[in-house]
VOGU-3710 file (C-alpha; in Angstrom, 3 decimals, decimal comma):
1> xxxxxxxxxx> -13,459/25,604/30,919  -12,033/22,640/32,803  -15,515/21,058/32,946  -15,926/21,504/29,205  -12,570/19,825/28,525  -13,470/16,935/30,865  -16,796/16,464/29,053  -15,029/16,464/25,681  -12,589/13,797/26,883  -15,520/11,843/28,334
11> xxxxxxxxxx> -17,153/11,797/24,887  -13,897/10,668/23,326  -13,583/7,885/25,894  -16,973/6,574/24,798  -15,483/5,817/21,368  -13,325/3,084/22,921  -16,325/0,770/22,505  -15,828/0,887/18,739  -12,024/1,218/18,627  -11,857/-2,149/16,857
21> xxxxxxxxxx> -13,021/-0,393/13,680  -9,686/1,326/13,047  -7,527/-1,817/12,787  -10,346/-3,636/10,968  -10,568/-0,932/8,310  -6,776/-0,767/7,949  -6,708/-4,527/7,422  -9,581/-4,561/4,944  -8,058/-1,679/2,993  -4,741/-3,534/2,622
31> xxxxxxxxxx> -6,171/-6,980/1,772  -6,969/-6,378/-1,927  -3,726/-4,434/-2,442  -1,511/-7,289/-1,282  -3,759/-10,005/-2,738  -3,582/-8,438/-6,200  0,172/-7,820/-5,948  0,851/-11,381/-4,813  -1,438/-13,186/-7,253  -0,078/-11,080/-10,129
41> xxxxxxxxxx> 3,415/-12,235/-9,159  2,225/-15,865/-9,173  0,738/-15,503/-12,661  3,924/-13,996/-14,095  6,423/-15,585/-11,725  9,169/-16,225/-14,314  8,995/-12,608/-15,468  9,157/-11,407/-11,851  12,292/-13,495/-11,237  13,916/-12,014/-14,361
51> xxxxxxxxxx> 12,916/-8,473/-13,365  14,212/-8,966/-9,814  17,561/-10,320/-11,034  18,401/-8,346/-14,171  20,652/-5,374/-13,423  20,327/-3,851/-16,918  16,543/-3,334/-17,058  15,376/-4,761/-13,742  16,120/-4,352/-10,059  19,390/-6,278/-9,926
61> xxxxxxxxxx> 18,513/-7,918/-6,616  20,637/-10,806/-5,305  19,034/-14,278/-5,253  16,147/-13,203/-7,504  14,327/-16,559/-7,371  14,354/-16,617/-3,575  13,419/-12,928/-3,365  10,491/-13,494/-5,754  9,249/-16,432/-3,654  9,542/-14,407/-0,429
71> xxxxxxxxxx> 7,811/-11,326/-1,873  5,003/-13,401/-3,383  4,489/-15,440/-0,214  4,529/-12,325/1,985  1,866/-10,642/-0,149  -0,465/-13,631/-0,633  -0,187/-15,006/2,904  -0,195/-11,468/4,286  -3,474/-10,677/2,512  -5,072/-13,829/3,935
81> xxxxxxxxxx> -3,734/-13,089/7,436  -5,011/-9,497/7,280  -8,426/-10,655/6,111  -8,742/-13,157/8,949  -6,999/-11,006/11,542  -4,610/-13,897/12,157  -1,010/-13,233/13,250  -1,460/-9,626/12,129  1,518/-8,256/14,045  3,765/-11,075/12,811
91> xxxxxxxxxx> 2,660/-10,783/9,162  3,072/-7,003/9,226  6,863/-7,482/9,459  7,487/-9,232/6,089  4,942/-6,957/4,428  6,735/-3,873/5,787  10,025/-5,337/4,567  8,483/-5,851/1,105  7,270/-2,244/1,074  10,702/-1,018/2,172
101> xxxxxxxxxx> 12,368/-2,924/-0,683  9,751/-1,519/-3,085  10,449/2,023/-1,881  14,224/1,737/-2,115  14,593/-0,471/-5,210  11,617/0,387/-7,420  10,115/3,757/-6,497  12,783/5,727/-4,641  14,481/7,139/-7,720  11,245/8,907/-8,761
111> xxxxxxxxxx> 10,675/10,903/-5,586  7,493/11,037/-3,503  4,525/11,354/-5,862  2,849/8,296/-7,343  0,866/10,411/-9,835  2,661/13,363/-11,437  1,101/16,630/-10,235  3,193/19,774/-10,587  0,963/21,643/-8,091  1,460/19,115/-5,293
121> xxxxxxxxxx> 4,164/19,316/-2,622  7,418/17,465/-3,347  7,112/17,934/-7,117  10,550/17,095/-8,536  12,027/17,856/-11,968  10,513/14,682/-13,426  7,055/15,739/-12,250  7,509/19,296/-13,523  8,544/17,945/-16,950  5,371/15,852/-17,085
131> xxxxxxxxxx> 3,184/18,966/-17,468  4,296/19,590/-21,061  4,097/15,874/-21,892  0,574/15,590/-20,534  -0,512/18,636/-22,524  0,908/16,998/-25,673  -0,921/13,729/-24,970  -4,215/15,550/-24,368  -3,786/17,601/-27,574  -3,109/14,449/-29,638
141> xxxxxxxxxx> -6,098/12,646/-28,150  -8,392/15,643/-28,665  -7,349/15,952/-32,304  -7,155/12,295/-33,306  -9,377/10,454/-30,828  -12,783/10,522/-29,209  -11,542/12,511/-26,205  -14,863/12,554/-24,343  -15,120/8,761/-24,571  -11,432/8,265/-23,694
151> xxxxxxxxxx> -11,790/10,363/-20,537  -15,269/9,183/-19,536  -13,693/6,867/-16,930  -11,354/9,515/-15,552  -8,829/12,190/-16,424  -5,615/11,524/-18,287  -2,745/11,334/-15,784  0,961/10,598/-15,928  2,310/8,004/-13,553  5,373/9,234/-11,677
161> xxxxxxxxxx> 5,804/5,920/-9,800  7,227/7,533/-6,646  7,195/6,055/-3,147  3,877/7,589/-2,061  1,727/4,427/-2,118  4,418/2,067/-0,806  5,232/4,501/2,018  1,537/4,825/2,889  1,129/1,037/3,030  4,294/0,793/5,148
171> xxxxxxxxxx> 2,870/3,292/7,670  -0,486/1,462/7,771  1,333/-1,826/8,397  3,462/-0,194/11,085  0,280/0,919/12,845  -1,075/-2,654/12,646  2,239/-3,972/13,972  1,778/-1,896/17,133  -2,001/-2,179/17,642  -2,644/-5,657/16,224
181> xxxxxxxxxx> -5,741/-6,897/14,443  -8,226/-5,332/16,830  -11,004/-6,679/19,015  -13,997/-8,835/18,055  -13,348/-9,210/14,303  -9,913/-10,810/14,311  -8,870/-14,381/14,998  -5,982/-13,000/17,062  -8,481/-11,535/19,521  -10,440/-14,781/19,936
191> xxxxxxxx> -7,325/-16,967/20,125  -5,869/-14,723/22,799  -9,110/-14,846/24,800  -9,174/-18,629/24,577  -5,542/-19,003/25,662  -5,941/-16,553/28,541  -8,821/-18,619/29,946  -6,562/-21,643/30,316
//
């Protein structure tokens, strides 16, 4: 039995040769998410500032102009840094902060789920109430619309807007903060090698 366990661990040790894939894939997964979020903020910057600052219908954040600049810069520069593997651990910090603010200011009040699914764990009252609403939407679309065409790109869903996605991105960034950009396919790796030779 001990020999079998040692052989299993030996096989696992062989995967260290390709351990750079994990941070690379985490980075590449996050790049379009933050790029789209940041460039969307640039395109509608004035609206973002108003949404950040307005306490009646927005987030009511202090210093909304500054917060909008910081969030936009973190997302755009963070996407570029993740793509290049440059200063990954450093850039993970403002991106994690942005995700934390998103979780607490935007999504926290809606619970965990991003998409309302009454059968999923952590379904709150809002999610449970969405079942009847979704059934009503489907019935209206089936009676008055071309339902097959309307759903040919996917099922009708109700957005719950919970913290699920922001929390997932936060955890992915936390992993990158600890492991860095990875070997071979990050500028951090090559810069470090160059500096260590000196």
